[in-house]
C-alpha positions as CSV (number, residue, x, y, z in Angstrom):
1,X,7.3,-12.9,-66.3
2,X,3.4,-12.5,-66.7
3,X,1.1,-13.0,-69.5
4,X,1.7,-9.5,-70.9
5,X,2.0,-7.8,-74.5
6,X,5.6,-7.8,-75.9
7,X,7.1,-5.8,-78.1
8,X,9.5,-7.1,-81.2
9,X,12.4,-5.8,-78.9
10,X,11.4,-7.9,-75.7
11,X,10.4,-11.0,-77.7
12,X,13.9,-10.9,-79.2
13,X,15.3,-11.1,-75.7
14,X,12.6,-13.6,-74.3
15,X,13.4,-15.9,-77.6
16,X,17.7,-15.0,-77.4
17,X,17.3,-14.1,-81.0
18,X,18.0,-10.7,-82.9
19,X,15.0,-8.7,-83.8
20,X,15.6,-9.0,-87.5
21,X,15.1,-13.1,-87.2
22,X,12.1,-12.4,-84.9
23,X,10.4,-9.7,-87.5
24,X,10.9,-12.2,-90.2
25,X,9.1,-15.1,-88.3
26,X,6.1,-13.1,-87.6
27,X,5.7,-11.4,-91.0
28,X,6.0,-14.9,-93.0
29,X,3.1,-15.9,-90.6
30,X,5.5,-18.5,-88.5
31,X,5.0,-16.6,-85.1
32,X,2.0,-15.7,-83.7
33,X,1.5,-12.0,-83.3
34,X,-0.7,-8.9,-83.9
35,X,-0.4,-5.6,-85.4
36,X,-1.4,-2.4,-83.6
37,X,-1.0,0.4,-86.0
38,X,2.4,-0.1,-87.3
39,X,3.8,-1.9,-84.4
40,X,3.9,-6.0,-83.5
41,X,2.8,-7.1,-80.1
42,X,3.1,-10.7,-78.8
43,X,1.3,-12.5,-75.9
44,X,3.6,-14.4,-73.7
45,X,1.2,-17.6,-73.4
46,X,0.6,-17.8,-77.6
47,X,4.5,-17.7,-77.9
48,X,5.0,-20.4,-75.0
49,X,2.4,-22.7,-76.9
50,X,4.2,-21.8,-80.2
51,X,7.4,-23.0,-78.6
52,X,5.8,-26.1,-77.1
53,X,4.6,-26.8,-81.1
54,X,7.9,-26.4,-82.3
55,X,9.7,-28.7,-79.9
56,X,6.8,-31.4,-80.6
57,X,6.9,-30.8,-84.5
58,X,3.6,-30.1,-84.7
59,X,4.3,-26.8,-86.5
60,X,7.4,-26.4,-88.8
61,X,10.6,-26.0,-86.8
62,X,11.7,-22.1,-87.4
63,X,14.0,-22.4,-84.4
64,X,17.0,-25.0,-84.4
65,X,17.2,-26.4,-80.9
66,X,19.7,-29.3,-79.6
67,X,18.2,-32.4,-80.5
68,X,17.9,-35.0,-77.6
69,X,19.6,-38.3,-78.2
70,X,16.3,-40.9,-78.2
71,X,17.0,-44.5,-78.9
72,X,14.4,-46.4,-81.2
73,X,13.9,-48.6,-78.2
74,X,12.6,-45.7,-76.2
75,X,10.5,-44.3,-78.8
76,X,6.9,-44.6,-78.4
77,X,5.3,-47.1,-80.8
78,X,1.7,-47.1,-81.9
79,X,0.6,-50.2,-80.3
80,X,1.9,-49.1,-77.0
81,X,-0.6,-46.1,-76.6
82,X,-3.5,-46.9,-79.2
83,X,-5.7,-49.4,-79.7
84,X,-9.0,-50.0,-81.5
85,X,-11.2,-49.3,-78.9
86,X,-9.2,-45.7,-78.6
87,X,-11.1,-44.7,-81.9
88,X,-14.7,-43.0,-82.1
89,X,-15.2,-43.7,-86.1
90,X,-18.5,-41.4,-86.0
91,X,-18.3,-38.3,-83.5
92,X,-21.6,-37.0,-82.7
93,X,-20.2,-33.6,-81.9
94,X,-20.9,-30.8,-84.5
95,X,-19.0,-27.9,-82.3
96,X,-15.6,-27.5,-81.1
97,X,-16.4,-27.6,-77.2
98,X,-18.6,-30.6,-78.0
99,X,-15.9,-32.8,-79.4
100,X,-13.4,-31.8,-76.9
101,X,-15.9,-33.3,-74.5
102,X,-16.6,-36.1,-76.4
103,X,-13.0,-37.0,-76.8
104,X,-12.3,-36.5,-73.3
105,X,-15.1,-38.6,-72.2
106,X,-13.9,-41.6,-74.4
107,X,-10.4,-40.9,-72.5
108,X,-12.1,-41.3,-69.0
109,X,-14.2,-44.2,-69.7
110,X,-10.8,-46.1,-70.9
111,X,-9.2,-45.3,-67.5
112,X,-6.8,-43.0,-69.4
113,X,-7.2,-39.9,-67.2
114,X,-7.9,-39.8,-63.7
115,X,-10.3,-36.8,-64.4
116,X,-12.7,-35.9,-67.1
117,X,-13.5,-32.7,-66.0
118,X,-9.8,-31.7,-65.8
119,X,-8.9,-33.3,-68.8
120,X,-11.5,-31.5,-70.9
121,X,-10.8,-28.3,-69.1
122,X,-6.7,-28.5,-70.1
123,X,-7.7,-29.6,-73.6
124,X,-10.0,-26.1,-73.7
125,X,-7.4,-24.1,-72.0
126,X,-4.8,-25.2,-74.8
127,X,-7.1,-24.6,-77.5
128,X,-7.9,-20.9,-76.4
129,X,-4.3,-20.2,-76.3
130,X,-3.6,-21.6,-79.8
131,X,-5.6,-23.8,-81.9
132,X,-4.7,-27.4,-82.2
133,X,-6.1,-28.0,-86.1
134,X,-3.0,-27.7,-88.4
135,X,-5.2,-27.8,-91.6
136,X,-5.6,-30.7,-94.0
137,X,-8.6,-31.7,-92.1
138,X,-6.6,-32.7,-88.5
139,X,-6.0,-31.6,-85.3
140,X,-3.5,-32.9,-82.6
141,X,-4.7,-31.8,-79.1
142,X,-2.8,-32.2,-76.1
143,X,-2.4,-30.7,-72.5
144,X,1.6,-29.4,-72.8
145,X,2.9,-29.1,-69.2
146,X,-0.5,-29.2,-67.6
147,X,-0.5,-31.5,-64.8
148,X,1.0,-34.7,-66.5
149,X,0.2,-36.7,-63.4
150,X,-3.5,-36.9,-64.3
151,X,-2.5,-39.0,-67.1
152,X,-2.5,-42.6,-65.9
153,X,-0.4,-43.6,-69.0
154,X,0.7,-42.2,-72.3
155,X,-2.1,-42.6,-74.7
156,X,-3.8,-41.4,-77.9
157,X,-7.4,-41.4,-78.9
158,X,-8.8,-40.6,-82.4
159,X,-12.1,-39.1,-83.0
160,X,-13.2,-39.0,-86.8
161,X,-16.3,-36.6,-88.0
162,X,-17.0,-37.3,-91.4
163,X,-18.9,-33.9,-91.6
164,X,-16.1,-32.0,-90.2
165,X,-16.2,-29.4,-87.4
166,X,-15.3,-25.8,-87.4
167,X,-12.1,-26.3,-85.0
168,X,-10.4,-22.9,-86.0
169,X,-8.1,-24.5,-88.4
170,X,-5.2,-22.6,-89.8
171,X,-6.6,-23.1,-93.5
172,X,-9.9,-22.1,-92.5
173,X,-11.4,-25.8,-93.6
174,X,-13.5,-28.4,-91.3
175,X,-11.1,-30.8,-89.3
176,X,-12.3,-34.2,-89.5
177,X,-9.6,-36.1,-87.7
178,X,-8.8,-35.3,-84.0
179,X,-6.1,-36.9,-82.3
180,X,-5.9,-36.3,-78.4
181,X,-2.6,-37.2,-76.7
182,X,-2.0,-37.8,-73.2
183,X,1.8,-36.9,-72.6
184,X,4.0,-37.3,-69.5
185,X,7.1,-34.5,-69.9
186,X,9.3,-37.1,-68.0
187,X,9.1,-39.7,-70.0
188,X,10.7,-39.9,-73.9
189,X,7.1,-39.8,-75.3
190,X,7.2,-36.3,-77.3
191,X,8.4,-37.9,-80.5
192,X,5.4,-39.7,-80.8
193,X,3.5,-36.3,-81.6
194,X,6.1,-35.5,-84.2
195,X,5.5,-38.8,-85.8
196,X,2.1,-38.1,-86.3
197,X,2.4,-34.9,-87.7
198,X,4.7,-36.4,-90.2
199,X,2.2,-39.0,-90.9
200,X,-0.4,-36.5,-91.9
201,X,1.5,-34.0,-93.4
202,X,-0.5,-34.0,-96.5
203,X,-4.2,-34.2,-97.3
204,X,-3.7,-37.6,-99.4
205,X,-2.3,-39.2,-96.3
206,X,-5.9,-38.2,-94.6
207,X,-8.2,-39.5,-97.0
208,X,-7.6,-43.2,-96.5
209,X,-8.8,-42.6,-93.0
210,X,-11.6,-41.0,-93.8
211,X,-12.6,-43.8,-96.0
212,X,-12.2,-46.7,-93.8
213,X,-15.3,-48.3,-93.0
214,X,-14.9,-48.7,-88.7
215,X,-12.6,-48.3,-86.0
216,X,-10.5,-51.5,-86.8
217,X,-9.9,-50.4,-90.5
218,X,-9.2,-47.1,-89.6
219,X,-6.6,-48.4,-86.8
220,X,-4.9,-50.6,-89.7
221,X,-4.5,-47.5,-91.9
222,X,-2.8,-45.4,-89.4
223,X,-0.8,-48.8,-88.3
224,X,0.4,-49.2,-92.2
225,X,1.2,-45.4,-92.4
226,X,3.4,-45.8,-89.4
227,X,5.5,-48.8,-90.8
228,X,6.1,-46.6,-93.7
229,X,7.2,-43.9,-92.2
230,X,9.7,-46.0,-90.0
231,X,11.1,-47.6,-93.1
232,X,11.5,-44.5,-94.8
233,X,13.6,-43.5,-92.0
């Protein structure tokens, strides 16, 4: 199915839901759509990205899906994909594309991706479909389903901007923390993004990272947050 505008009926068929459920999701603001006159229309690319985020736990889950059996041993832990060297404590960027380029450059310098130009383009492509800034000053960037072979190993890099950057956040406020993940669809690494979303579900959880004095302090704050989440599970 090409990327065309779909009606409520067509989208309901695509998602295998009834039309009433689709209408509720879009009127509640959970499902991305636009109203033309008195009719709703939906772009397939935006719906597919929304489904990706649902699966990853970046947005509140609105459609129940079978839960994969994932052992704790298979779950990606912080230390296996994230190091102090992966942190930019003071980003230089002031605009959205500049931020993406700076973060992609860090990933390339660390040898985490094979091609900086590809990685930057893939991140921007995903941003153009649906912004990754979820509000509360946080964005979770990734290249879901886009050439995972370009990622040398699963990783996370983090950029911090104290002034904040306009990143088209859902709450309309500046974004300060930019988590960028290199994911591989064929491995059990997807729970890590869901974990991050849980760790930074509130603005209060973001504040200690903003207050940390340097990259090591930022890493320690995030590691402590992960331990608290793991203990609570």
